[in-house]
C-alpha distance (Angstrom), angle and dihedral (degrees) to the residues before:
residue distance angle dihedral
X1 . . .
X2 3.80 . .
X3 3.77 122.0 .
X4 3.80 112.5 -99.0
X5 3.78 134.5 176.7
X6 3.79 112.7 -72.8
X7 3.82 105.0 168.5
X8 3.81 140.8 0.2
X9 3.80 117.2 -150.2
X10 3.79 114.0 -162.6
X11 3.79 122.2 179.7
X12 3.80 106.6 100.7
X13 3.80 118.7 95.9
X14 3.83 97.1 -154.7
X15 3.81 142.2 26.5
X16 3.80 116.3 -35.0
X17 3.81 102.1 -134.5
X18 3.82 101.3 177.8
X19 3.81 140.3 21.2
X20 3.80 134.9 -175.3
X21 3.82 127.6 -173.4
X22 3.83 109.8 -174.2
X23 3.81 95.3 164.4
X24 3.78 137.9 16.6
X25 3.80 90.0 -102.9
X26 3.83 102.4 43.5
X27 3.80 130.4 66.1
X28 3.79 123.9 173.7
X29 3.82 121.5 -160.8
X30 3.81 132.7 -176.5
X31 3.78 124.2 -159.8
X32 3.75 145.5 -173.8
X33 3.82 86.2 -117.3
X34 3.86 84.7 82.8
X35 3.81 95.0 -107.6
X36 3.76 139.0 103.6
X37 3.81 117.1 -154.8
X38 3.79 130.5 -156.1
X39 3.82 109.8 -149.8
X40 3.81 119.5 -162.5
X41 3.77 140.4 179.5
X42 3.81 126.2 -174.4
X43 3.83 93.4 -142.7
X44 3.82 138.8 5.3
X45 3.81 90.7 -102.5
X46 3.81 94.0 57.7
X47 3.84 121.8 77.8
X48 3.79 121.5 -110.5
X49 3.81 113.6 -102.9
X50 3.81 130.7 -175.2
X51 3.78 108.2 -90.7
X52 3.81 100.8 173.3
X53 3.80 129.8 16.3
X54 3.79 109.3 -159.0
X55 3.78 121.7 -162.8
X56 3.81 122.4 167.1
X57 3.79 96.0 170.9
X58 3.79 144.7 -35.2
X59 3.83 99.8 -72.7
X60 3.81 128.6 101.3
X61 3.81 116.9 -81.1
X62 3.80 109.9 -142.3
X63 3.81 108.3 168.0
X64 3.81 137.1 38.5
X65 3.81 136.5 176.4
X66 3.81 136.6 170.8
X67 3.79 122.8 -115.4
X68 3.80 116.7 -159.5
X69 3.83 121.2 -106.6
X70 3.79 123.0 -83.6
X71 3.83 131.8 -176.1
X72 3.81 88.0 -93.1
X73 3.82 92.6 49.1
X74 3.82 110.4 29.1
X75 3.81 91.4 177.9
X76 3.79 93.6 48.6
X77 3.79 132.0 -116.4
X78 3.78 136.0 -77.2
X79 3.80 112.3 -138.5
X80 3.80 111.1 -157.6
X81 3.80 134.8 179.2
X82 3.74 133.2 -176.1
X83 3.73 151.7 133.9
X84 3.80 94.5 -37.2
X85 3.86 87.7 71.6
X86 3.84 91.9 -125.7
X87 3.81 128.8 114.4
X88 3.81 104.3 -138.0
X89 3.80 123.3 -164.2
X90 3.81 119.2 -157.2
X91 3.81 127.0 -171.5
X92 3.81 106.3 -129.3
X93 3.76 119.6 -120.6
X94 3.81 142.6 131.7
X95 3.79 97.2 -70.8
X96 3.77 147.5 79.6
X97 3.78 107.5 -100.6
X98 3.78 131.8 -165.1
X99 3.80 99.6 166.2
X100 3.81 116.1 71.2
X101 3.79 121.5 -148.2
X102 3.79 90.3 -130.7
X103 3.80 134.7 16.8
X104 3.80 118.2 -163.4
X105 3.80 109.0 -153.6
X106 3.79 124.7 -169.4
X107 3.78 110.8 89.0
X108 3.79 117.0 101.4
X109 3.80 98.6 -157.9
X110 3.79 142.4 30.6
X111 3.82 114.5 -37.7
X112 3.80 104.8 -136.6
X113 3.82 105.7 164.1
X114 3.80 138.2 43.1
X115 3.78 135.6 -178.6
X116 3.82 133.8 177.1
X117 3.79 130.5 -160.2
X118 3.79 122.2 -136.0
X119 3.81 90.4 -100.2
X120 3.80 94.8 48.6
X121 3.81 106.2 -94.6
X122 3.80 108.7 149.9
X123 3.80 125.9 -146.3
X124 3.80 121.7 -170.5
X125 3.81 130.6 -168.8
X126 3.78 125.7 -156.5
X127 3.77 146.8 -177.0
X128 3.82 85.4 -111.1
X129 3.86 85.8 82.0
X130 3.82 93.8 -112.3
X131 3.76 138.1 101.4
X132 3.80 119.9 -149.6
X133 3.80 129.1 -156.2
X134 3.80 118.5 -147.9
X135 3.81 126.4 -164.5
X136 3.78 121.8 -175.2
X137 3.82 86.2 -4.5
X138 3.81 91.7 -60.8
X139 3.80 128.4 109.6
X140 3.80 109.5 -97.9
X141 3.82 105.3 165.7
X142 3.80 135.3 13.9
X143 3.81 109.8 -152.6
X144 3.80 109.2 -154.4
X145 3.79 124.3 171.2
X146 3.78 109.8 88.4
X147 3.79 118.7 107.5
X148 3.82 95.9 -148.9
X149 3.81 140.2 25.9
X150 3.81 117.9 -42.1
X151 3.81 104.3 -126.1
X152 3.81 101.7 171.1
X153 3.81 135.2 36.0
X154 3.81 137.8 176.9
X155 3.78 130.3 -173.1
X156 3.80 102.0 -149.0
X157 3.81 87.8 -176.7
X158 3.79 134.9 -35.9
X159 3.83 93.7 -64.3
X160 3.83 106.2 27.3
X161 3.78 124.3 70.4
X162 3.79 142.9 171.9
X163 3.81 125.2 -150.8
X164 3.81 130.8 -172.2
X165 3.78 124.7 -160.1
X166 3.78 147.9 -171.1
X167 3.82 85.2 -114.4
X168 3.86 85.0 79.3
X169 3.82 94.5 -112.3
X170 3.79 138.4 106.9
X171 3.79 120.4 -148.1
X172 3.81 132.4 -157.8
X173 3.81 117.2 -147.7
X174 3.77 134.8 -169.5
X175 3.78 105.9 -159.5
X176 3.82 103.2 -43.6
X177 3.80 95.9 -27.3
X178 3.79 121.1 101.6
X179 3.79 107.6 -133.9
X180 3.81 104.9 171.9
X181 3.81 141.2 10.0
X182 3.81 120.6 -150.7
X183 3.79 115.2 -152.2
X184 3.78 129.6 -177.2
X185 3.78 110.0 92.8
X186 3.79 114.0 106.8
X187 3.79 95.7 -147.7
X188 3.79 143.1 22.2
X189 3.82 113.4 -37.2
X190 3.81 108.0 -131.4
X191 3.80 108.8 177.7
X192 3.81 146.7 16.6
X193 3.79 137.4 -164.0
X194 3.81 132.5 177.9
X195 3.81 117.0 -113.8
X196 3.84 112.0 -153.9
X197 3.81 115.6 -120.1
X198 3.82 91.9 2.6
X199 3.78 112.8 55.9
X200 3.79 124.1 -110.0
X201 3.80 144.2 -42.9
X202 3.80 129.3 -130.6
X203 3.79 134.0 -164.6
X204 3.77 129.5 -157.4
X205 3.77 149.6 -173.5
X206 3.82 84.7 -104.6
X207 3.86 85.5 77.5
X208 3.81 92.9 -116.4
X209 3.80 134.8 115.7
X210 3.78 118.5 -150.4
X211 3.80 127.4 -163.1
X212 3.81 112.2 -151.8
X213 3.77 138.6 -173.3
X214 3.78 113.8 -132.0
X215 3.81 87.0 -109.4
X216 3.81 90.2 62.6
X217 3.81 102.9 -101.6
X218 3.82 116.1 138.8
X219 3.80 110.0 -129.0
X220 3.81 97.7 179.3
X221 3.78 137.6 4.2
X222 3.80 107.6 -155.2
X223 3.80 112.6 -155.0
X224 3.77 124.5 -179.0
X225 3.77 109.6 92.2
X226 3.78 111.2 104.4
X227 3.81 97.8 -152.1
X228 3.82 141.3 14.8
X229 3.81 116.1 -23.1
X230 3.79 108.9 -144.8
X231 3.79 109.2 175.7
X232 3.80 144.5 23.3
X233 3.79 137.3 -167.9
X234 3.80 134.2 172.1
X235 3.80 125.9 -125.8
X236 3.83 123.1 -134.5
X237 3.84 88.5 -108.5
X238 3.81 91.5 55.3
X239 3.80 96.5 -100.8
X240 3.80 120.3 136.6
X241 3.80 127.2 -125.4
X242 3.81 121.3 -159.2
X243 3.78 136.1 -178.2
X244 3.77 130.6 -166.0
X245 3.76 154.2 150.9
X246 3.82 94.3 -67.9
X247 3.83 92.3 78.0
X248 3.79 92.4 -106.1
X249 3.78 144.6 115.6
X250 3.80 110.1 -156.3
X251 3.78 129.8 -160.7
X252 3.81 117.3 -149.5
X253 3.80 130.0 -166.1
X254 3.80 126.8 176.8
X255 3.78 91.8 -9.5
X256 3.81 95.8 -51.4
X257 3.79 133.2 102.2
X258 3.81 106.6 -117.8
X259 3.80 99.0 175.1
X260 3.77 139.9 12.3
X261 3.80 119.7 -158.7
X262 3.80 110.9 -159.1
X263 3.81 116.6 -149.6
X264 3.81 128.9 -154.5
X265 3.81 90.3 -123.8
X266 3.78 136.7 80.9
X267 3.82 98.7 -124.0
X268 3.77 130.5 34.2
X269 3.79 94.7 -159.7
X270 3.79 100.3 177.5
X271 3.80 143.4 16.3
X272 3.78 132.4 -171.2
X273 3.80 135.3 174.5
X274 3.79 130.4 -135.8
X275 3.81 125.7 -138.1
X276 3.83 88.5 -108.4
X277 3.82 91.1 57.1
X278 3.81 97.4 -103.3
X279 3.82 117.6 140.8
X280 3.81 125.7 -131.5
X281 3.81 122.4 -160.5
X282 3.80 133.8 -172.4
X283 3.79 119.5 -158.0
X284 3.77 146.8 -174.1
X285 3.82 90.2 -103.0
X286 3.81 89.1 69.5
X287 3.81 94.7 -112.3
X288 3.80 130.7 124.9
X289 3.80 113.6 -149.1
X290 3.80 132.6 -169.0
X291 3.80 121.9 -153.1
X292 3.79 126.3 -168.4
X293 3.80 136.3 -172.7
X294 3.81 89.3 -155.6
X295 3.79 108.1 96.1
X296 3.79 93.2 -148.9
X297 3.82 89.1 61.8
X298 3.79 96.3 48.1
X299 3.78 118.3 114.6
X300 3.77 118.6 -105.6
X301 3.78 120.2 -74.2
X302 3.79 89.5 -107.4
X303 3.83 92.3 52.6
X304 3.80 91.9 47.5
X305 3.80 90.7 50.3
X306 3.81 91.3 48.4
X307 3.83 90.4 50.4
X308 3.80 92.4 49.9
X309 3.80 91.1 47.3
X310 3.80 90.2 49.6
X311 3.79 90.1 54.6
X312 3.79 92.3 45.6
X313 3.80 90.9 51.7
X314 3.79 93.1 57.9
X315 3.79 119.8 109.5
X316 3.80 121.7 -129.6
X317 3.79 126.2 -162.6
X318 3.79 114.6 -124.0
X319 3.84 84.3 -130.9
X320 3.82 85.7 72.7
X321 3.79 98.9 48.4
X322 3.79 101.9 31.5
X323 3.77 138.1 -101.1
X324 3.79 113.6 -23.4
X325 3.78 121.6 -150.2
X326 3.77 102.2 174.4
X327 3.79 97.5 -159.6
X328 3.81 91.6 57.5
X329 3.81 96.1 53.2
X330 3.83 122.2 104.6
X331 3.78 123.4 -121.8
X332 3.83 128.8 -113.1
X333 3.81 91.3 -73.3
X334 3.81 87.7 77.1
X335 3.80 87.6 73.8
X336 3.81 90.5 66.5
X337 3.81 88.7 77.1
X338 3.83 116.8 77.7
X339 3.78 121.6 -117.7
X340 3.78 122.2 -104.4
X341 3.82 97.8 -134.3
X342 3.81 140.5 5.3
X343 3.78 111.8 -78.7
X344 3.81 96.4 19.3
X345 3.83 108.8 155.5
X346 3.78 121.3 -142.8
X347 3.81 124.0 -176.5
X348 3.77 121.1 -152.7
X349 3.78 136.0 -177.0
X350 3.80 111.0 -119.2
X351 3.78 107.7 179.4
X352 3.80 107.4 -62.4
X353 3.80 93.1 -17.0
X354 3.78 132.3 85.4
X355 3.82 111.4 -143.9
X356 3.79 130.0 -165.1
X357 3.80 117.9 -144.6
X358 3.79 127.3 -174.3
X359 3.80 126.9 -153.3
X360 3.81 114.8 -119.1
X361 3.80 111.6 -160.1
X362 3.79 93.0 -167.8
X363 3.80 93.6 61.6
X364 3.82 97.2 23.7
X365 3.79 89.4 -129.7
X366 3.78 139.9 115.3
X367 3.81 109.8 -112.8
X368 3.78 119.5 -155.9
X369 3.80 107.8 -125.9
X370 3.79 100.6 178.0
X371 3.77 151.6 -54.3
X372 3.79 117.4 -75.6
X373 3.78 101.1 -121.3
X374 3.79 99.6 -167.1
X375 3.79 95.0 57.8
X376 3.80 117.4 101.5
X377 3.78 111.8 -84.8
X378 3.81 99.6 27.5
X379 3.81 91.1 110.9
X380 3.83 101.1 167.1
X381 3.78 118.9 158.3
X382 3.81 130.2 -154.6
X383 3.80 125.6 -152.4
X384 3.80 121.5 -128.5
X385 3.80 124.1 165.8
X386 3.78 88.3 -12.3
X387 3.82 94.0 -56.1
X388 3.79 129.8 107.7
X389 3.81 120.3 -118.2
X390 3.79 133.9 174.8
X391 3.81 90.0 -130.6
X392 3.80 136.7 16.2
X393 3.81 111.2 -171.4
X394 3.78 128.6 -164.8
X395 3.81 107.0 -137.6
X396 3.80 122.2 -167.1
X397 3.79 104.8 -143.7
X398 3.78 98.7 171.7
X399 3.78 136.8 5.7
X400 3.78 109.5 -102.5
X401 3.79 95.2 25.3
X402 3.81 124.7 97.9
X403 3.81 116.0 -104.5
X404 3.79 118.3 -93.1
X405 3.80 123.5 -129.3
X406 3.80 117.4 -117.3
X407 3.83 112.0 -170.5
X408 3.80 119.4 -164.5
X409 3.80 138.9 175.4
X410 3.79 119.4 -156.1
X411 3.80 89.9 -131.8
X412 3.81 95.0 60.7
X413 3.78 131.6 82.1
X414 3.84 109.2 -95.8
X415 3.81 88.6 -138.7
X416 3.79 91.0 56.8
X417 3.81 91.0 50.3
X418 3.80 91.2 46.4
X419 3.81 92.7 48.9
X420 3.82 90.6 49.3
X421 3.81 91.5 49.3
X422 3.81 93.7 49.9
X423 3.80 94.7 45.6
X424 3.80 93.7 47.4
X425 3.79 91.0 51.7
X426 3.82 97.4 41.4
X427 3.81 92.5 -116.2
X428 3.78 124.6 148.7
X429 3.80 115.8 -92.2
X430 3.80 86.0 -135.4
X431 3.80 85.5 85.5
X432 3.78 96.0 58.0
X433 3.81 96.5 107.1
X434 3.81 91.6 49.8
X435 3.81 89.3 54.5
X436 3.80 91.4 47.1
X437 3.81 91.1 51.5
X438 3.79 88.9 50.4
X439 3.82 91.5 52.4
X440 3.80 93.7 45.4
X441 3.80 92.8 50.4
X442 3.79 91.7 54.2
X443 3.80 97.4 42.3
X444 3.78 105.1 60.2
X445 3.79 93.8 173.1
X446 3.80 94.8 61.0
X447 3.79 102.4 35.1
X448 3.79 111.3 142.2
X449 3.78 90.3 -146.6
X450 3.76 147.4 -29.4
X451 3.76 114.1 -54.5
X452 3.77 114.8 -118.4
X453 3.77 101.9 158.6
X454 3.75 125.4 170.7
X455 3.82 111.9 -96.6
X456 3.78 120.5 -169.1
X457 3.84 110.4 -112.5
X458 3.78 94.7 -156.0
X459 3.78 115.3 47.0
X460 3.79 112.6 39.1
X461 3.75 137.1 -111.1
X462 3.73 140.8 -63.1
X463 3.76 132.5 162.4
X464 3.73 149.4 -152.2
X465 3.75 101.2 -88.5
X466 3.77 108.1 -134.5
X467 3.74 128.5 -172.2
X468 3.77 92.5 179.4
X469 3.75 117.1 -177.4
X470 3.77 92.2 -140.9
X471 3.76 109.2 13.7
X472 3.75 141.4 62.6
X473 3.80 123.9 -106.2
X474 3.74 121.4 -79.9
X475 3.79 114.5 -91.7
X476 3.76 116.6 -104.9
X477 3.78 96.0 -107.2
X478 3.80 98.3 87.2
X479 3.78 119.9 137.6
X480 3.82 110.3 -74.6
X481 3.79 132.2 -152.7
X482 3.84 104.5 -111.5
X483 3.80 90.2 -137.4
X484 3.82 108.8 35.2
X485 3.79 105.1 23.2
X486 3.80 89.1 -125.7
X487 3.76 120.2 147.8
X488 3.78 99.2 180.0
X489 3.78 121.6 102.6
X490 3.80 91.3 -102.9
X491 3.80 92.0 56.5
X492 3.79 107.0 36.6
X493 3.80 103.5 99.2
X494 3.77 103.2 -164.4
X495 3.79 115.1 24.1
X496 3.79 111.5 178.1
X497 3.83 108.3 -101.2
X498 3.79 120.6 -131.7
X499 3.75 134.6 -104.2
X500 3.83 104.6 -147.7
X501 3.77 118.0 -111.3
X502 3.77 129.2 -139.5
X503 3.78 130.4 -132.7
X504 3.80 124.6 -151.8
X505 3.80 90.8 -98.9
X506 3.80 95.8 44.1
X507 3.83 126.0 94.9
X508 3.76 117.1 -90.5
X509 3.78 113.3 -83.6
X510 3.82 100.6 -147.6
X511 2.96 119.7 118.8
X512 3.79 95.1 41.5
X513 3.85 110.0 173.1
X514 3.82 104.2 177.3
X515 3.79 113.7 113.3
X516 3.81 120.6 -135.8
X517 3.79 116.5 -137.1
X518 3.80 137.8 -172.7
X519 3.79 100.6 -139.3
X520 3.77 109.5 137.3
X521 3.79 119.2 100.2
X522 3.77 146.0 148.3
X523 3.80 94.7 -116.6
X524 3.81 96.5 -177.4
X525 3.81 92.2 51.6
X526 3.80 90.3 47.6
X527 3.79 90.3 51.4
X528 3.80 92.4 47.5
X529 3.80 92.1 51.9
X530 3.80 92.4 47.1
X531 3.81 92.4 51.5
X532 3.80 90.7 45.0
X533 3.80 90.4 56.2
X534 3.80 91.2 45.1
X535 3.80 90.9 51.9
X536 3.81 91.1 49.8
X537 3.80 91.1 52.4
X538 3.80 91.7 46.2
X539 3.82 93.6 51.7
X540 3.81 95.5 54.8
X541 3.79 117.3 78.4
X542 3.80 91.8 -145.0
X543 3.81 93.8 53.7
X544 3.82 103.6 28.9
X545 3.81 92.1 105.9
X546 3.82 90.2 58.4
X547 3.80 94.2 61.0
X548 3.79 120.2 104.5
X549 3.79 116.3 -80.4
X550 3.83 118.1 -123.4
X551 3.82 92.5 -103.4
X552 3.82 90.5 48.2
X553 3.79 90.6 51.1
X554 3.78 89.3 53.4
X555 3.81 92.6 48.8
X556 3.83 92.9 46.9
X557 3.80 90.2 48.3
X558 3.82 88.8 54.1
X559 3.80 90.1 50.8
X560 3.80 93.4 51.9
X561 3.80 92.4 45.7
X562 3.79 91.3 52.8
X563 3.81 94.0 44.4
X564 3.80 91.7 48.3
X565 3.78 88.7 57.2
X566 3.77 98.0 42.5
X567 3.84 93.8 47.8
X568 3.80 96.3 45.1
X569 3.82 105.6 31.5
X570 3.83 107.3 11.9
X571 3.80 92.8 169.8
X572 3.81 92.2 56.5
X573 3.81 102.8 48.4
X574 3.80 108.4 144.7
X575 3.82 99.1 178.2
X576 3.80 129.8 83.3
X577 3.83 116.3 -105.3
X578 3.78 119.0 -91.5
X579 3.79 116.1 -91.7
X580 3.77 145.6 -172.2
X581 3.82 95.4 -57.6
X582 3.79 90.2 59.9
X583 3.81 93.1 48.5
X584 3.81 90.4 48.0
X585 3.82 91.8 50.6
X586 3.80 90.0 53.1
X587 3.81 90.4 50.6
X588 3.81 93.0 50.3
X589 3.80 94.4 47.9
X590 3.80 93.5 46.9
X591 3.80 90.3 52.4
X592 3.84 91.4 56.1
X593 3.77 106.4 36.0
X594 3.83 124.9 89.7
X595 3.79 115.7 -103.7
X596 3.81 94.5 -113.0
X597 3.81 91.4 58.0
X598 3.80 100.8 43.4
X599 3.78 100.0 84.6
X600 3.84 98.4 89.6
X601 3.81 88.9 52.4
X602 3.81 90.6 46.1
X603 3.78 88.9 52.3
X604 3.79 90.9 47.8
X605 3.82 86.4 55.8
X606 3.79 89.2 54.4
X607 3.81 91.3 57.6
X608 3.80 93.6 42.9
X609 3.82 89.4 54.1
X610 3.82 90.8 47.4
X611 3.80 100.0 45.9
X612 3.82 104.2 22.8
X613 3.79 107.6 38.3
X614 3.79 91.7 162.8
X615 3.81 93.7 58.4
X616 3.81 88.9 94.3
X617 3.80 97.2 28.5
X618 3.82 97.2 115.7
X619 3.82 114.3 109.3
X620 3.81 106.9 -73.1
X621 3.80 90.3 4.6
X622 3.78 97.8 115.9
X623 3.79 91.4 45.7
X624 3.81 91.3 52.8
X625 3.81 94.0 43.0
X626 3.81 94.0 50.5
X627 3.81 93.4 42.6
X628 3.80 89.4 56.7
X629 3.81 91.1 51.2
X630 3.79 93.7 50.4
X631 3.80 89.2 48.8
X632 3.82 94.0 46.6
X633 3.80 91.4 51.9
X634 3.84 92.2 53.1
X635 3.82 87.4 -125.0
X636 3.80 95.0 151.6
X637 3.81 91.7 51.6
X638 3.81 93.0 48.3
X639 3.80 91.7 46.1
X640 3.79 96.0 47.5
X641 3.81 100.3 40.3
X642 3.81 97.2 40.9
X643 3.80 92.2 -150.4
X644 3.79 127.6 139.9
X645 3.79 112.0 -80.3
X646 3.77 123.3 -111.0
X647 3.80 116.3 -122.6
X648 3.80 90.3 -103.3
X649 3.82 91.7 51.6
X650 3.81 91.3 46.0
X651 3.81 91.2 53.6
X652 3.79 96.1 42.7
X653 3.81 95.0 46.9
X654 3.80 90.8 51.3
X655 3.81 89.6 52.5
X656 3.83 90.2 44.8
X657 3.80 91.7 55.9
X658 3.79 92.1 46.7
X659 3.80 91.2 49.4
X660 3.80 91.9 50.8
X661 3.82 90.1 48.3
X662 3.81 88.4 53.8
X663 3.81 90.4 52.4
X664 3.80 87.8 68.2
X665 3.78 106.9 70.6
X666 3.77 138.6 129.6
X667 3.79 110.8 -58.2
X668 3.80 96.2 14.1
X669 3.84 108.9 138.6
X670 3.82 100.0 -121.6
X671 3.82 89.6 169.1
X672 3.81 95.5 56.9
X673 3.78 121.1 89.9
X674 3.77 127.0 -16.4
X675 3.80 100.1 -75.1
X676 3.83 97.2 109.2
X677 3.81 92.7 49.1
X678 3.81 88.0 45.3
X679 3.82 91.1 54.5
X680 3.80 94.6 47.6
X681 3.80 91.8 46.3
X682 3.81 90.8 51.8
X683 3.80 91.1 48.6
X684 3.78 94.7 48.3
X685 3.80 116.3 109.2
X686 3.81 89.3 17.1
X687 3.82 114.4 178.9
X688 3.80 92.2 -113.7
X689 3.80 93.0 174.8
X690 3.81 89.6 62.4
X691 3.79 96.0 49.4
X692 3.79 119.3 101.9
X693 3.77 121.5 -128.3
X694 3.81 94.9 -100.4
X695 3.81 90.6 47.0
X696 3.80 90.5 53.7
X697 3.80 91.0 49.0
X698 3.81 89.9 51.6
X699 3.82 90.7 48.2
X700 3.80 90.6 50.9
X701 3.81 88.2 50.3
X702 3.81 90.3 57.1
X703 3.80 89.2 55.8
X704 3.80 91.6 45.2
X705 3.83 94.6 49.5
X706 3.81 91.6 49.9
X707 3.79 88.7 53.1
X708 3.81 90.4 53.8
X709 3.80 89.8 53.5
X710 3.81 91.6 47.1
X711 3.80 90.4 57.0
X712 3.82 89.3 71.5
X713 3.81 104.6 20.6
X714 3.79 129.6 57.9
X715 3.79 114.8 -127.1
X716 3.78 131.2 -172.2
X717 3.82 113.4 -83.1
X718 3.81 91.1 -123.8
X719 3.81 90.5 59.5
X720 3.81 91.6 48.5
X721 3.81 89.0 51.0
X722 3.81 89.8 51.1
X723 3.80 89.6 52.3
X724 3.79 92.8 48.3
X725 3.79 91.5 49.0
X726 3.79 92.0 51.0
X727 3.79 91.7 48.4
X728 3.81 92.0 51.0
X729 3.82 90.7 49.1
X730 3.79 90.7 51.3
X731 3.79 93.0 48.6
X732 3.81 91.9 49.6
X733 3.80 94.0 49.1
X734 3.81 99.0 40.8
X735 3.79 109.9 83.4
X736 3.79 103.9 150.5
X737 3.80 111.1 39.1
X738 3.79 119.6 77.2
X739 3.81 94.9 -171.5
X740 3.82 93.0 55.2
X741 3.79 90.2 50.0
X742 3.80 92.6 46.2
X743 3.81 96.2 50.2
X744 3.78 91.5 45.8
X745 3.81 92.2 50.2
X746 3.82 92.0 49.4
X747 3.82 88.3 49.8
X748 3.80 90.5 53.6
X749 3.79 91.3 44.9
X750 3.80 91.5 53.5
X751 3.81 91.9 49.2
X752 3.81 93.4 48.0
X753 3.81 91.0 47.1
X754 3.82 92.8 49.5
X755 3.80 91.1 46.7
X756 3.79 92.0 50.4
X757 3.82 91.2 52.6
X758 3.83 88.8 53.4
X759 3.80 94.8 43.8
X760 3.81 91.7 -108.8
X761 3.79 111.5 123.4
X762 3.78 128.5 -179.7
X763 3.78 110.8 -87.1
X764 3.79 115.6 -104.8
X765 3.82 94.0 -103.1
X766 3.79 93.9 53.2
X767 3.80 91.8 43.7
X768 3.80 91.8 51.7
X769 3.80 91.8 46.4
X770 3.79 91.6 50.4
X771 3.81 91.0 51.0
X772 3.80 89.2 51.0
X773 3.80 93.4 47.8
X774 3.81 93.0 48.5
X775 3.79 91.2 49.6
X776 3.80 89.6 53.2
X777 3.82 96.6 48.3
X778 3.82 115.5 127.8
X779 3.79 115.5 -98.8
X780 3.79 96.8 -100.4
X781 3.83 111.8 -176.1
X782 3.81 89.6 -125.1
X783 3.80 124.1 117.4
X784 3.80 88.9 -165.2
X785 3.82 91.9 65.1
X786 3.79 92.7 48.7
X787 3.82 89.9 47.7
X788 3.82 93.5 52.3
X789 3.81 91.7 46.1
X790 3.81 89.2 53.7
X791 3.82 90.6 49.3
X792 3.81 92.0 50.2
X793 3.79 92.0 49.7
X794 3.79 89.0 52.4
X795 3.82 90.4 50.2
X796 3.81 91.1 49.4
């Protein structure tokens, strides 16, 4: 029989992040509402009710496990962990409790995973990159070796343990010693479960589940989930249950998906299995659900119908299911033909609506899973502050803080909506491009172009967590911090800053003299990654000579100390600015280090250029500094060969462009030396088709910042011609990114304006070419682009 809804447990007021079901009569759940709840029922025919509500503080609770009864706790214990960094242990009973019996202190960051052996040994995993083993409520072993957060843990017995991490690896430990590392996942590993007689299974942000032997052989790779897979559990018959970001719980047997249970929620954060084979899920809608394949435990026919209707009433973004061209879709008759595999999605046109249906092998039926909201004719509005919007997103800005509302209408400029959101919530406008990317990813129908954002190749994935009222979650390709993997505002080190736009009623924007800089960064994470790479080089005989020399270590340490002060407390900097010795050390290290390990040093260069412009101010210093950066990024090779970039090249070239953009700032002598001409010559004939979106934005920012400098400083005509040529090339090649086009146009407008004030106009050939290029620009739905084009034509 297929699994069907058995029970719905509603008491939490926010996401349910963890569930445990040790017996058929006990369920434990942990939530972001800062509580854990023990649910009980005296018999299978009686509904579950909250028996104990456990609250140790006001922070999120992210993990929960059950500890067997003892004389002091005849009903057993709930072991919970969360954002307060403490593992709290509550004796279960019929009461609301705020004081745990035991508190295990030692982690320094969010506790996100828990496991318990049959005899009661506890293992906890944390964002502090460690797992800790506790015996008799005392720390027994500290498991250190992962490079990122530990998201999954298992106590095989009292002395053997498994840990899974955002560093994409799984590790096997005997006591405190690491014995084996399992590699294969392409992204953060989120969950683990033991598989009897085989080994264990793991799930990952790469959307795959892997079944391993303890020796490291992969028995099965289970593919089917379409987004992050967060949680695993094993059924009494050996089957596997998984839950993830694609709204589904999936049941797997013998390497195949045999059933998919769609949920009316964005994220299925957690799954657990009962001894009787029932499945428990915890979701982002704050509800715990129980599913059973035993017909006598199914919910009533009315409850099942209500659950199916709830699923069918959900709205799905066309970004999630693919491009939607309504006129090409079949009608309802298409559902008369069976699906080819579990989970196959078919879209049909039903009157004015576009519906998504999913094939369920267990029932041999198509199940409606929602209306596709971005297709023409969906037309649903959401209310916010008394006004109607097409979308109202919930955006998590910071762990521990409530989500912020981001309203958006498809007819408005995403930059205007982003600017309004940031200003209303007192957030820095430096984050405007990150907000725009978030909007564009969720609104398939109004995307300005294909998304090709930079994703860190080293540290794993995260996401904007959306609980949108009328849209699907953001895809997992959001911009990532190169050092922490974070994609939230608090973790993204260098969001692209804005160039203000103009409305028809606003003053003209040209000339616009305010430089754009890439200054934000997580300096401590950058330093940690740099030292990690240095240690790795030092520990290998073949690369030991590449590691930093003692004097270089001292100089780099000085640089990080200064930058930590200037980025966190700029008014209280007590150290002298960085100078030529620091720039020279960067050059020397970049020349030696392998390409895949240069990016922390490239990013250090970005901050040195932003905060210490005089570090390379000696005659020829800027030329030498910039030449080393172009060389370290492999720019010449990429430009000349025209082949797709490696991940290392993609990262380093992005940081190169941002460093060069930072070299142009107020007071920088653009008319001294040859460094500006050197930059424009290196950038000429750039392989624009190979550049990612964020790289193109950074390149356009270089052109824009030069134009700001040219407004106040005369520069040789040859250099201005180089700039104009580059801008025209970028405009011709960019067909899908409004922000790139806008920044480049403003850069040209500034240059033309400054030239006119000095009696130096564009020559007739360049003027004619610019008119032609502007006439051929794509029809971006942006008034600001049309306004700037009109201003430029007036200036010409």
